[in-house]
C-alpha positions in Angstrom: -12.6 -48.5 30.4 -9.9 -51.5 30.1 -6.2 -50.4 30.5 -5.1 -48.3 27.8 -1.4 -50.2 27.0 1.8 -48.7 24.9 1.9 -49.8 21.5 -2.0 -50.0 21.0 -3.7 -48.4 18.1 -6.8 -46.4 19.3 -9.2 -44.0 18.4 -9.2 -40.7 19.9 -11.2 -37.5 19.4 -8.5 -34.8 18.7 -10.4 -31.8 18.8 -10.3 -29.1 19.5 -7.2 -28.1 17.3 -5.6 -24.9 15.6 -3.7 -25.0 12.7 -1.5 -27.7 11.5 -2.3 -30.0 14.2 -4.3 -33.2 13.4 -7.9 -32.9 14.4 -11.0 -34.9 14.2 -12.0 -38.8 15.6 -8.8 -40.9 14.2 -6.1 -43.4 15.6 -3.8 -42.8 17.6 -0.4 -44.7 18.4 0.0 -45.1 22.6 3.6 -44.0 23.6 3.7 -43.5 27.2 4.2 -46.6 29.2 1.3 -48.6 31.2 1.7 -47.0 34.5 2.0 -43.4 33.5 -1.4 -44.6 31.5 -3.2 -45.8 34.1 -2.2 -43.2 37.2 -1.5 -40.1 34.9 -5.2 -39.6 33.4 -3.1 -39.1 30.6 -1.3 -40.6 27.7 1.4 -39.6 25.4 0.4 -40.7 21.7 1.3 -39.8 18.1 -1.5 -39.7 15.3 -1.7 -41.9 12.5 -3.1 -41.3 9.0 -4.3 -43.2 5.9 -2.7 -40.3 3.5 0.2 -41.1 1.6 3.0 -39.3 3.1 5.8 -37.4 1.0 7.6 -36.9 4.4 9.5 -39.8 5.2 11.2 -40.7 8.4 11.6 -39.3 11.3 8.6 -37.3 10.3 6.4 -40.2 9.7 6.7 -44.3 9.9 4.6 -46.3 7.4 3.6 -49.3 10.0 4.1 -52.7 8.6 2.7 -55.0 10.9 -0.3 -53.2 12.5 -2.8 -55.4 10.3 -5.0 -51.7 10.0 -7.8 -51.9 7.9 -6.1 -49.0 5.8 -2.2 -48.9 4.7 -1.0 -46.3 7.8 1.5 -43.6 8.6 2.5 -42.7 12.0 3.3 -39.2 12.1 5.9 -38.8 14.5 6.0 -35.1 14.5 2.7 -34.5 15.6 2.7 -36.0 19.3 0.2 -35.2 21.8 -0.5 -35.3 25.7 -4.1 -36.5 25.7 -6.6 -37.0 28.4 -7.8 -40.7 29.0 -11.5 -39.2 28.3 -10.2 -38.8 25.0 -9.3 -42.3 24.2 -11.7 -45.0 22.7 -11.8 -48.4 21.3 -9.0 -50.1 20.6 -8.3 -50.8 17.2 -4.9 -52.9 17.2 -1.1 -52.6 18.2 2.4 -52.8 16.9 5.5 -54.8 18.1 8.1 -53.4 20.4 10.4 -53.6 17.2 8.4 -50.9 15.1 7.6 -49.2 18.4 11.7 -48.6 19.1 11.9 -47.0 15.6 8.7 -44.8 16.0 10.7 -43.4 19.1 14.0 -43.2 17.4 12.5 -41.1 15.2 11.3 -39.0 17.8 14.3 -38.8 19.2 15.7 -37.9 15.5 13.1 -34.9 15.6 14.2 -33.5 19.4 17.9 -34.1 19.2 
């Protein structure tokens, strides 16, 4: 598998899940640093959705520059550590400014 890089959007298999966790095969935004992804066998990621979101920032962030085929939101409150074995094909990426905004939202949630 090609290197998994911070800021990439990739397919991931999120099953099995419990309760309100995002499930199924879905896009995720990779948050963890490249060296962590390479050496740990895991990545830290947030689920994406194409469903219109009522909750605004900091719970969700609409991606503006990702060039995804559908209008998409990062579900900032849906952060997970995933085995790299769950990570699939690269779909796209976001720029550093948008990534910083998502991380700011996470910082607001976890304080």
